[in-house]
C-alpha positions as CSV (number, residue, x, y, z in Angstrom):
1,M,182.1,35.3,24.3
2,D,180.7,37.0,27.5
3,T,183.8,39.3,27.5
4,L,183.2,40.2,23.8
5,K,179.5,40.9,24.6
6,R,180.5,43.1,27.6
7,S,183.0,44.9,25.6
8,F,180.7,45.6,22.7
9,N,177.9,46.9,25.1
10,K,180.3,49.2,26.6
11,T,181.3,50.6,23.2
12,M,177.6,51.0,22.2
13,Q,176.9,52.9,25.4
14,R,179.8,55.1,24.9
15,E,179.9,55.7,21.1
16,S,176.6,54.7,19.6
17,K,174.6,56.9,17.1
18,T,171.1,56.4,16.1
19,M,170.4,55.5,12.4
20,T,167.0,54.9,10.6
21,A,166.2,52.1,8.2
22,V,164.1,54.2,6.0
23,T,161.8,51.5,4.3
24,Q,161.2,49.7,7.6
25,A,160.8,53.0,9.5
26,Q,162.9,51.7,12.5
27,D,165.6,53.4,14.5
28,F,168.7,51.4,15.8
29,K,171.9,52.1,17.4
30,V,175.3,51.7,15.4
31,V,178.9,52.5,16.1
32,F,180.8,54.2,13.1
33,R,184.2,53.6,11.8
34,R,185.7,55.2,8.8
35,N,186.6,52.7,6.0
36,N,190.3,52.8,5.2
37,D,190.1,50.7,2.1
38,G,191.9,53.1,-0.1
39,L,188.7,53.7,-2.2
40,E,188.8,57.5,-2.2
41,E,186.1,57.8,-4.7
42,R,183.6,56.2,-2.5
43,D,182.3,57.9,0.7
44,T,182.1,54.8,2.7
45,S,182.1,53.9,6.4
46,I,182.0,50.8,8.6
47,I,179.1,50.4,11.1
48,Y,178.9,47.9,13.8
49,Y,175.3,47.0,15.3
50,Q,173.4,44.4,17.2
51,I,172.4,41.2,15.5
52,D,168.8,42.0,15.9
53,A,168.9,45.3,14.0
54,P,166.6,45.8,10.9
55,M,169.6,45.6,8.5
56,S,170.6,43.7,5.4
57,T,172.5,44.3,2.1
58,G,170.9,47.1,0.2
59,T,169.0,48.6,3.3
60,L,168.6,52.3,2.8
61,L,169.6,54.1,5.9
62,K,169.4,57.8,7.1
63,Y,171.5,59.6,9.6
64,K,171.4,63.4,10.2
65,G,169.6,64.1,7.0
66,R,172.0,62.0,4.9
67,Y,171.2,58.7,3.1
68,Y,173.5,55.7,3.0
69,I,173.1,52.3,1.2
70,V,174.3,49.1,2.9
71,L,176.8,47.3,0.7
72,N,177.2,44.1,2.7
73,K,176.5,42.5,5.8
74,E,179.4,40.6,7.6
75,T,179.6,38.6,10.9
76,A,182.8,38.7,13.0
77,E,182.4,34.9,13.5
78,N,180.3,35.8,16.7
79,D,176.7,36.1,17.7
80,V,177.1,39.5,19.4
81,Y,177.2,42.0,16.6
82,Y,177.3,42.4,12.8
83,K,179.3,44.9,10.8
84,S,178.5,46.4,7.5
85,T,180.1,48.7,4.7
86,I,177.8,51.6,4.0
87,Q,178.0,54.2,1.2
88,Q,176.5,57.8,1.3
89,T,174.3,58.5,-1.6
90,D,175.3,61.1,-4.0
91,G,172.2,61.5,-6.1
92,T,168.4,61.3,-6.5
93,I,166.4,59.3,-9.1
94,N,163.4,61.4,-10.4
95,L,162.3,59.7,-13.6
96,N,161.4,62.0,-16.3
97,S,158.0,60.4,-16.8
98,G,157.2,61.3,-13.1
99,T,156.2,57.8,-12.2
100,V,159.1,57.4,-9.7
101,T,160.5,60.4,-7.6
102,G,162.9,60.8,-4.7
103,I,164.9,57.5,-4.8
104,P,168.4,58.1,-3.2
105,C,171.1,56.4,-5.3
106,C,175.0,55.8,-5.2
107,C,177.0,56.2,-8.3
108,T,179.6,53.4,-8.2
109,K,181.0,53.5,-11.6
110,M,181.4,56.4,-14.1
111,A,183.4,57.7,-17.0
112,S,184.8,61.1,-18.2
113,M,184.0,62.9,-14.9
114,A,184.6,66.7,-14.8
115,S,183.3,69.4,-12.3
116,S,182.0,72.8,-12.8
117,N,183.2,76.0,-10.9
118,D,180.5,75.6,-8.3
119,G,181.6,72.1,-7.6
120,T,178.7,70.3,-9.4
121,M,179.8,66.9,-10.8
122,I,179.4,66.7,-14.5
123,L,179.5,63.4,-16.5
124,L,180.5,64.5,-20.0
125,T,180.3,61.1,-21.8
126,G,180.0,57.5,-21.0
127,N,178.0,55.2,-18.7
128,L,177.5,54.9,-15.1
129,E,176.2,52.3,-12.6
130,L,173.9,53.2,-9.7
131,L,172.9,51.4,-6.6
132,V,169.6,51.7,-5.0
133,E,167.7,49.8,-2.4
134,D,165.7,46.9,-3.9
135,N,162.2,48.1,-2.6
136,L,158.8,48.7,-4.0
137,A,159.8,52.2,-5.3
138,S,162.7,50.9,-7.1
139,K,160.6,48.0,-8.6
140,R,158.7,50.7,-10.6
141,I,161.9,51.6,-12.6
142,S,162.0,50.0,-16.0
143,I,164.5,49.7,-18.7
144,S,164.6,52.7,-21.1
145,D,163.3,55.0,-18.3
146,T,165.2,58.3,-18.3
147,F,166.2,60.8,-15.5
148,N,168.1,64.0,-15.1
149,E,171.0,63.8,-12.6
150,Y,174.9,64.3,-12.5
151,G,174.6,67.1,-15.0
152,G,172.9,65.2,-17.8
153,T,170.0,62.9,-18.9
154,Y,170.6,59.2,-18.5
155,K,168.7,56.2,-19.9
156,I,168.5,52.9,-18.0
157,D,169.9,50.2,-20.2
158,N,169.8,47.2,-17.7
159,I,168.7,46.3,-14.3
160,L,170.1,43.8,-12.0
161,R,168.6,42.9,-8.6
162,R,170.9,40.9,-6.4
163,N,171.3,40.5,-2.6
164,G,168.8,43.3,-1.8
165,I,170.5,45.9,-4.0
166,C,169.1,47.2,-7.3
167,H,171.9,47.8,-9.8
168,L,171.0,50.4,-12.6
169,F,173.2,50.5,-15.6
170,C,172.7,53.7,-17.4
171,E,174.0,55.6,-20.5
172,R,174.2,59.3,-21.3
173,T,171.6,60.3,-23.8
174,A,170.6,63.6,-25.3
175,D,169.5,66.2,-22.7
176,G,165.7,65.9,-22.0
177,K,163.3,67.6,-19.8
178,P,161.1,65.8,-17.2
179,T,157.4,65.8,-17.5
180,V,156.2,67.3,-14.2
181,N,152.5,67.8,-13.4
182,Y,151.5,69.3,-10.0
183,R,147.9,68.9,-8.8
184,L,145.8,68.9,-5.7
185,V,142.8,66.6,-5.2
186,L,140.0,67.3,-2.7
187,G,138.9,64.7,-0.3
188,A,135.1,63.9,0.0
189,Y,133.0,66.7,1.4
190,E,129.2,67.4,1.7
191,K,127.4,69.9,-0.5
192,A,125.1,71.2,2.2
193,Y,125.7,71.8,5.9
194,Q,123.5,73.4,8.7
195,I,124.4,76.0,11.4
196,P,125.9,75.6,14.0
197,S,128.2,73.0,12.7
198,S,131.8,72.5,11.5
199,A,133.6,70.2,9.0
200,K,137.1,69.2,7.9
201,L,138.4,69.6,4.3
202,E,141.5,67.8,3.2
203,T,143.6,67.6,0.1
204,T,146.2,65.3,-1.4
205,A,149.0,66.8,-3.4
206,Y,150.7,65.0,-6.2
207,I,153.8,65.4,-8.4
208,N,152.7,63.4,-11.3
209,D,151.3,60.3,-9.8
210,Q,153.5,60.5,-6.5
211,I,151.8,61.7,-3.4
212,V,153.8,64.5,-1.8
213,D,154.2,64.5,2.0
214,N,153.6,67.7,4.0
215,P,152.8,70.1,1.2
216,T,152.1,73.7,2.4
217,I,148.3,74.4,1.9
218,E,146.6,77.8,2.2
219,W,142.9,77.7,2.6
220,I,140.6,80.6,1.5
221,S,136.7,81.0,2.1
222,S,134.9,82.8,-0.6
223,D,132.6,84.4,2.1
224,N,134.0,84.7,5.6
225,N,130.5,85.9,6.9
226,V,129.0,82.5,5.8
227,A,131.8,80.3,6.9
228,T,135.4,80.5,7.8
229,I,138.3,78.0,7.4
230,A,141.5,77.5,9.3
231,Q,144.8,76.6,7.7
232,D,144.4,73.1,8.8
233,G,141.1,72.8,6.8
234,T,138.6,73.1,9.7
235,V,135.4,74.9,8.6
236,T,133.1,76.7,11.0
237,F,129.8,77.6,9.4
238,I,128.3,80.9,10.7
239,K,125.1,81.9,8.9
240,I,122.8,81.0,6.0
241,G,124.4,81.4,2.5
242,I,126.6,80.0,-0.3
243,V,130.3,79.5,0.1
244,K,133.2,77.9,-1.7
245,F,136.6,77.0,-0.3
246,T,139.9,77.2,-2.2
247,A,143.0,75.3,-1.4
248,R,146.4,76.6,-2.8
249,W,149.6,74.7,-2.9
250,T,151.8,77.5,-2.1
251,E,155.1,75.9,-3.3
252,H,153.8,75.4,-6.8
253,D,150.8,77.9,-7.1
254,V,148.4,75.2,-7.7
255,E,144.7,75.7,-6.6
256,V,141.6,73.5,-6.3
257,T,138.1,74.8,-5.4
258,T,135.0,73.1,-3.9
259,D,131.7,73.2,-5.5
260,E,129.2,75.6,-4.1
261,I,128.1,74.6,-0.6
262,T,124.8,75.5,0.8
263,V,124.5,76.6,4.5
264,T,121.0,76.5,6.1
265,E,119.7,76.7,9.6
266,S,119.4,73.6,11.7
267,E,115.7,72.3,11.9
268,P,114.4,72.7,15.5
269,E,114.6,69.6,17.5
270,V,111.2,67.9,17.9
271,N,110.4,67.1,21.6
272,P,108.4,63.8,21.7
273,W,107.1,64.6,25.1
274,T,104.0,66.9,25.8
275,L,102.7,68.2,29.0
276,S,99.0,69.5,29.7
277,I,96.8,70.3,32.8
278,T,93.3,69.1,33.0
279,S,90.6,69.7,35.6
280,R,86.9,69.2,36.3
281,Y,86.0,72.7,36.5
282,N,87.4,75.9,34.8
283,K,87.0,77.7,38.1
284,M,88.0,77.0,41.7
285,F,85.5,77.4,44.5
286,I,86.2,78.6,48.0
287,N,85.9,75.7,50.5
288,K,86.0,73.2,47.8
289,D,88.8,70.9,46.7
290,M,89.9,71.4,43.2
291,V,92.0,68.5,41.5
292,F,94.4,69.3,38.7
293,T,95.8,66.4,36.7
294,F,99.1,66.7,35.0
295,V,99.0,64.7,31.8
296,T,102.3,63.7,30.1
297,K,102.5,61.8,26.7
298,N,105.5,60.4,24.8
299,D,105.0,60.4,21.0
300,G,101.3,60.9,21.7
301,V,100.9,58.1,24.1
302,K,100.1,58.7,27.7
303,E,103.0,57.9,29.8
304,H,103.9,58.7,33.4
305,L,106.8,61.1,34.0
306,D,108.6,61.6,37.2
307,G,110.2,64.8,38.1
308,L,107.3,67.3,37.5
309,Q,107.3,70.4,39.5
310,Y,104.8,73.3,39.9
311,E,104.4,76.9,41.1
312,I,101.5,79.2,41.5
313,I,101.8,82.6,40.2
314,S,99.5,85.5,41.4
315,D,99.5,89.2,42.4
316,Y,97.3,88.1,45.4
317,S,98.8,86.1,48.2
318,F,96.9,82.9,48.2
319,T,96.9,80.5,51.2
320,F,95.7,77.0,50.7
321,A,94.1,74.8,53.5
322,T,94.9,71.8,51.3
323,E,97.9,71.6,49.0
324,I,98.6,68.1,48.1
325,F,100.8,66.9,45.1
326,D,100.7,63.3,44.5
327,T,103.8,62.4,42.4
328,T,102.4,58.9,41.6
329,A,99.2,60.2,39.9
330,N,100.7,63.4,39.1
331,T,97.7,65.3,40.6
332,L,97.7,68.4,42.7
333,T,94.8,69.1,45.0
334,L,94.3,72.6,46.1
335,K,91.5,74.1,48.6
336,T,91.3,77.5,49.8
337,T,89.1,78.8,52.8
338,D,90.1,82.5,52.2
339,T,86.9,84.5,51.5
340,G,89.1,87.4,50.5
341,A,90.2,85.3,47.4
342,N,86.9,85.7,45.8
343,G,87.4,87.0,42.4
344,K,91.2,86.7,42.5
345,K,93.1,84.8,39.9
346,F,96.2,82.7,39.8
347,T,98.3,80.9,37.2
348,L,99.2,77.4,37.8
349,R,102.5,76.5,36.1
350,V,103.9,73.0,35.8
351,Y,107.3,72.1,34.3
352,H,109.8,69.4,33.7
353,T,113.4,70.9,33.4
354,A,115.1,67.9,31.9
355,K,112.5,67.3,29.3
356,K,112.0,71.0,28.6
357,L,108.3,70.7,29.2
358,E,105.9,73.5,30.6
359,A,102.3,73.9,30.8
360,T,100.1,76.7,32.4
361,K,96.4,77.0,33.5
362,D,94.7,80.4,34.5
363,V,92.4,79.9,37.4
364,T,89.7,82.2,38.8
365,V,88.5,81.8,42.4
366,E,84.8,82.2,43.2
367,S,82.5,81.7,46.1
368,L,79.7,79.1,46.1
369,V,77.6,81.4,48.4
């Protein structure tokens, strides 16, 4: 058994290819061998794979853009690897009702086959049997459903589900046309935005009731001066106004447009903090201390605030014999002995950078003599 395991592992390292179990969305390694069973009408191969691979009878596989259905699952009387026969799909079931689309299938039995000049297979009369994976999509198929494939219209007469494979027994009927409805549905969005701001618009594309993956959507703004929209649906609001956005599904020329969206200015942010300067006198006297108190309030309630700073602004070069800033009480004590400052003025500016606060007080210096 160890020899077999080593041999198989070497073969996997040398010859393995990556396949995908579609429904399970899992990749795994396989070794291909062409099936020489003499059944020329079937495009079949043998694959070998590890025993823990996501594989069973009926599993839908994908390799290099082609789909395959697993017809069986055999052991080689060992616990090292399994092998299976797989058949490449040759058609796609799209029910004319539109309720089921895009199911890869294999045609295993047919009658009165012919081909056109371009190589297209045409079934002139008779019945056929199709194999599909027994999954949630195929479970939506019902008896009497019709589809167009293999050059004609076929009605499903019977359905047999066995060992992971869904067998569809079909008969040729009069030609029919599928019912196809293409539509786009907008995701949720607001009817009003403020500048500056952005948003993301999204759509879902449907063919009848089936969601379409990766449709090509073109976005258009009705007024690029008010708001622009990128091709991924990202909106940038620029100025006050009214705007609409249109999504166009380019493959099928289907459009959907938003309601009018109102763009307004953002309301100014309200600062809960306030700052003011108080003092006993409105003037400052030479040779006398002057105490200024910096009052801070939060939502109208007096509250101490660290980090206040101040500056004195004047055309006159003031000198102070006393200049004490008490950060605990948030008071500033000033005293000048300069008689030349009589009649001069300065502005006391107090500010707090982080809280975006500022207060000023104009002061005139006078002499008591």
